[in-house]
PLY file of the C-alpha trace (Angstrom):
ply
format ascii 1.0
element vertex 208
property float x
property float y
property float z
element edge 207
property int vertex1
property int vertex2
end_header
3.71 23.94 -26.59
6.48 21.97 -28.56
7.73 20.19 -25.51
4.59 18.20 -25.29
4.99 16.71 -28.71
8.17 14.84 -27.18
7.15 11.39 -26.40
9.51 11.21 -23.01
7.61 14.01 -21.53
4.95 11.66 -20.67
7.39 9.90 -18.35
8.30 12.93 -16.62
4.84 14.29 -15.94
3.30 11.06 -14.85
6.24 10.05 -12.92
6.00 13.38 -11.03
2.32 13.33 -10.45
2.42 9.58 -9.22
5.46 10.39 -6.99
3.67 13.15 -5.21
0.34 11.66 -4.96
1.45 8.31 -3.49
3.98 10.35 -1.67
0.99 12.33 0.02
-0.72 8.88 1.01
2.46 7.48 2.46
3.62 10.45 4.43
1.87 13.50 6.20
2.71 16.51 4.00
-0.42 18.45 5.00
-1.77 18.40 1.20
1.46 19.90 -0.31
2.25 16.80 -2.28
-1.43 16.12 -3.24
-1.54 19.73 -4.84
1.75 19.08 -6.80
0.54 15.71 -7.94
-2.89 16.78 -8.79
-1.32 19.41 -10.90
1.01 17.26 -12.83
-1.59 14.59 -13.64
-3.92 17.10 -14.72
-1.50 18.73 -17.08
-0.99 15.30 -18.62
-4.58 14.56 -19.24
-5.29 18.09 -20.39
-2.70 17.99 -23.18
-3.99 14.82 -24.73
-7.68 14.71 -23.99
-10.84 16.66 -24.70
-12.91 17.92 -21.66
-15.31 14.85 -21.44
-12.69 12.09 -21.68
-10.34 14.10 -19.22
-12.93 13.85 -16.40
-13.43 10.06 -17.14
-9.57 9.46 -17.10
-9.14 11.45 -14.04
-11.68 9.64 -12.31
-10.10 6.18 -13.18
-6.56 7.29 -12.00
-7.92 8.63 -8.76
-10.08 5.72 -8.23
-6.88 3.44 -8.62
-5.30 5.64 -5.93
-8.45 5.16 -3.50
-8.25 1.58 -4.08
-4.67 1.37 -2.93
-5.46 3.44 0.06
-8.50 1.12 0.88
-6.47 -1.93 0.59
-3.62 -0.57 2.98
-5.95 0.54 5.48
-8.81 -2.14 5.55
-7.95 -5.32 3.65
-4.05 -5.29 3.45
-4.11 -8.18 1.25
-2.92 -6.76 -2.03
-6.02 -7.48 -4.13
-7.42 -3.86 -4.29
-3.96 -2.46 -4.53
-3.42 -4.54 -7.69
-6.62 -3.38 -9.10
-5.81 0.10 -8.33
-2.35 0.07 -9.94
-3.97 -1.38 -13.14
-6.47 1.55 -13.26
-3.96 3.88 -12.89
-1.61 2.38 -15.64
-4.64 2.11 -17.98
-5.81 5.72 -17.17
-2.29 7.07 -18.58
-1.80 4.67 -21.24
-5.08 4.97 -23.12
-4.84 8.77 -23.65
-1.45 8.65 -25.01
-1.14 9.72 -28.64
0.98 6.71 -29.70
2.49 3.37 -28.16
5.70 4.84 -27.43
4.08 7.72 -25.48
1.92 5.35 -23.64
4.88 3.08 -22.64
6.68 6.18 -21.45
3.51 7.20 -19.23
3.19 3.72 -17.94
6.93 3.74 -17.01
6.46 6.98 -15.33
3.60 5.62 -12.96
5.75 2.71 -11.94
8.70 4.86 -11.30
7.02 7.57 -9.40
5.17 4.92 -7.29
8.52 3.17 -6.62
10.41 6.44 -5.75
7.56 7.69 -3.40
8.74 5.03 -1.05
11.77 6.90 -0.41
9.58 9.68 1.32
9.22 7.34 4.30
13.05 7.67 4.79
12.72 11.53 5.15
9.17 12.51 6.24
7.01 11.20 9.02
4.81 8.45 7.77
1.14 8.49 8.28
-0.26 6.81 11.35
-2.45 4.19 9.17
0.78 2.69 7.89
2.28 2.55 11.33
-0.70 0.45 12.48
-0.78 -1.93 9.45
2.99 -2.84 9.56
2.75 -3.32 13.32
5.69 -1.27 13.80
5.65 -1.01 17.50
7.59 -3.44 19.43
5.62 -4.74 22.58
8.51 -5.53 24.84
9.02 -5.51 28.50
10.83 -2.23 28.29
7.48 -0.79 26.79
5.54 -1.81 29.83
4.11 -5.12 28.89
5.76 -7.06 31.71
2.74 -8.57 32.91
1.87 -10.44 29.73
5.50 -11.36 28.59
5.66 -14.57 30.50
2.29 -15.78 29.21
3.09 -15.03 25.53
6.51 -16.61 25.52
5.13 -19.76 26.82
3.24 -19.75 23.21
6.35 -20.14 21.44
6.44 -23.35 19.25
2.85 -24.17 20.27
0.15 -25.16 17.74
-3.30 -23.74 17.00
-5.71 -22.84 14.49
-6.67 -19.67 12.66
-10.34 -18.31 13.40
-10.36 -16.02 10.35
-8.54 -15.30 7.34
-5.09 -13.73 8.18
-4.20 -11.08 5.63
-1.57 -11.03 7.36
-3.44 -10.07 10.56
-6.04 -12.37 12.22
-7.18 -14.25 15.21
-5.79 -17.77 16.39
-6.94 -20.16 19.06
-4.33 -21.98 21.16
-6.06 -24.56 23.54
-9.06 -22.55 24.85
-7.76 -19.15 24.55
-7.81 -16.78 21.43
-4.86 -14.43 20.50
-4.33 -11.68 17.98
-1.43 -12.77 15.62
0.32 -11.91 12.34
1.59 -14.06 9.53
4.95 -13.45 7.80
3.25 -11.69 4.99
1.31 -14.69 4.00
-2.48 -14.92 3.52
-3.42 -17.97 5.87
-7.24 -18.97 5.23
-9.52 -19.58 8.04
-9.31 -22.95 9.72
-5.61 -23.60 9.16
-3.48 -25.38 11.51
-0.49 -22.92 12.47
2.59 -23.03 14.61
3.79 -20.14 16.43
7.44 -19.38 15.37
8.20 -16.04 17.13
6.92 -14.14 20.08
7.91 -10.41 20.66
6.25 -9.07 23.68
2.68 -9.56 22.78
3.04 -9.81 19.08
2.83 -13.26 18.06
4.24 -14.49 14.49
2.86 -17.68 13.03
3.01 -19.70 9.84
1.06 -22.74 8.37
1.79 -26.04 10.27
0 1
1 2
2 3
3 4
4 5
5 6
6 7
7 8
8 9
9 10
10 11
11 12
12 13
13 14
14 15
15 16
16 17
17 18
18 19
19 20
20 21
21 22
22 23
23 24
24 25
25 26
26 27
27 28
28 29
29 30
30 31
31 32
32 33
33 34
34 35
35 36
36 37
37 38
38 39
39 40
40 41
41 42
42 43
43 44
44 45
45 46
46 47
47 48
48 49
49 50
50 51
51 52
52 53
53 54
54 55
55 56
56 57
57 58
58 59
59 60
60 61
61 62
62 63
63 64
64 65
65 66
66 67
67 68
68 69
69 70
70 71
71 72
72 73
73 74
74 75
75 76
76 77
77 78
78 79
79 80
80 81
81 82
82 83
83 84
84 85
85 86
86 87
87 88
88 89
89 90
90 91
91 92
92 93
93 94
94 95
95 96
96 97
97 98
98 99
99 100
100 101
101 102
102 103
103 104
104 105
105 106
106 107
107 108
108 109
109 110
110 111
111 112
112 113
113 114
114 115
115 116
116 117
117 118
118 119
119 120
120 121
121 122
122 123
123 124
124 125
125 126
126 127
127 128
128 129
129 130
130 131
131 132
132 133
133 134
134 135
135 136
136 137
137 138
138 139
139 140
140 141
141 142
142 143
143 144
144 145
145 146
146 147
147 148
148 149
149 150
150 151
151 152
152 153
153 154
154 155
155 156
156 157
157 158
158 159
159 160
160 161
161 162
162 163
163 164
164 165
165 166
166 167
167 168
168 169
169 170
170 171
171 172
172 173
173 174
174 175
175 176
176 177
177 178
178 179
179 180
180 181
181 182
182 183
183 184
184 185
185 186
186 187
187 188
188 189
189 190
190 191
191 192
192 193
193 194
194 195
195 196
196 197
197 198
198 199
199 200
200 201
201 202
202 203
203 204
204 205
205 206
206 207
């Protein structure tokens, strides 16, 4: 088809493919977004690649998405997510017939990934993202009265990290251990910290 000879079409196809695939990761659409995303990305690779290379580039692209999911659900420090994003960009750039089409394809992935965040404002997010971002506010209204006084007393106290905080981890204050979260920072094990905020039983810390 003549439309695929236009360099800008790479932006549209990779953008829509990435938009729906990452959208499926972020929100629960029961596979509808996944099917749409797979369809668009498969069309892109099919147009520019032979069968053997098609399978390889599809694998690299989807491995990139898998790394982003693993980072978000397990590590949550951004390392695997960065590698995954790089894999996705490389997978769409390499098959492009020329530099301009490759740049359009890369831009499509970036735009699609960014726009997928808008789905969070419209659809119900997946439970794993709720847990990672510690969305729940553990306040007295939510039934945590018995712990509030103890945790409020921790404000401005100093302690030490018992493991790497990325950003969630365990700290020790005096002789007691607590689960805490840093303000988006990766704090290494053994770092002295100060408790800067307490919200119910949620403890926010920063390096001393």
